[in-house]
C-alpha positions as CSV (number, residue, x, y, z in Angstrom):
1,M,50.0,-41.5,27.5
2,A,48.2,-41.8,30.8
3,I,48.9,-39.3,33.6
4,A,50.4,-40.8,36.8
5,L,48.0,-40.8,39.8
6,D,50.4,-38.6,41.9
7,N,50.0,-35.9,39.2
8,L,46.3,-35.4,39.7
9,R,45.2,-32.1,41.1
10,V,42.1,-31.2,43.2
11,G,39.5,-29.2,41.1
12,R,40.7,-30.5,37.8
13,R,38.7,-32.7,35.4
14,Y,40.0,-35.9,33.8
15,L,38.8,-38.6,31.4
16,L,39.4,-42.2,32.7
17,I,39.2,-45.1,30.3
18,N,39.7,-48.6,31.8
19,Q,38.3,-52.0,31.2
20,G,36.1,-50.7,28.3
21,E,34.5,-48.0,30.5
22,S,34.9,-44.3,30.0
23,R,34.3,-41.8,32.9
24,R,34.6,-38.1,33.1
25,L,35.8,-37.2,36.7
26,E,36.5,-34.2,38.8
27,I,39.0,-34.5,41.7
28,V,37.3,-33.4,44.9
29,L,39.7,-34.3,47.6
30,R,43.1,-36.0,48.1
31,L,42.6,-38.8,50.7
32,H,46.0,-40.4,51.2
33,G,48.8,-41.5,48.9
34,D,47.5,-42.0,45.4
35,N,43.8,-42.2,46.5
36,F,41.4,-39.4,45.7
37,K,37.7,-38.8,46.2
38,V,36.3,-38.1,42.7
39,K,32.9,-36.9,41.3
40,D,31.6,-38.6,38.2
41,L,30.5,-35.7,36.0
42,D,27.9,-37.8,34.1
43,T,26.1,-39.5,37.0
44,L,27.1,-37.0,39.8
45,E,28.1,-40.0,42.0
46,Y,31.2,-39.9,44.3
47,Y,33.9,-42.6,44.2
48,T,37.5,-43.1,45.2
49,I,40.2,-43.8,42.6
50,E,40.8,-47.1,44.5
51,E,37.2,-48.2,43.8
52,L,37.5,-47.4,40.1
53,L,40.8,-49.3,39.8
54,Q,40.2,-52.2,42.2
55,W,40.0,-54.7,39.4
56,G,43.3,-53.6,37.9
57,R,44.3,-51.6,34.9
58,G,43.2,-53.0,31.5
59,K,45.0,-52.8,28.2
60,D,43.0,-49.8,27.3
61,Y,43.8,-47.8,30.5
62,D,44.2,-44.1,29.9
63,L,43.9,-41.1,32.2
64,D,44.0,-37.6,30.6
65,E,43.0,-34.1,31.7
66,I,40.0,-32.5,30.0
67,R,39.4,-28.8,29.7
């Protein structure tokens, strides 16, 4: 079961699966509301959660903490 966006914590790492894509993310900063600045652990690029979810949540949407 996916974690709710308001339960994300700065400094923690998560696996996001959506629309057939899988990303390992680290939360860098809470911006406002349910939006966060995140670092992609594979490409080292920075995104916001809003950018990653701008096309909606697919049937395969899952967000879980990784250790």
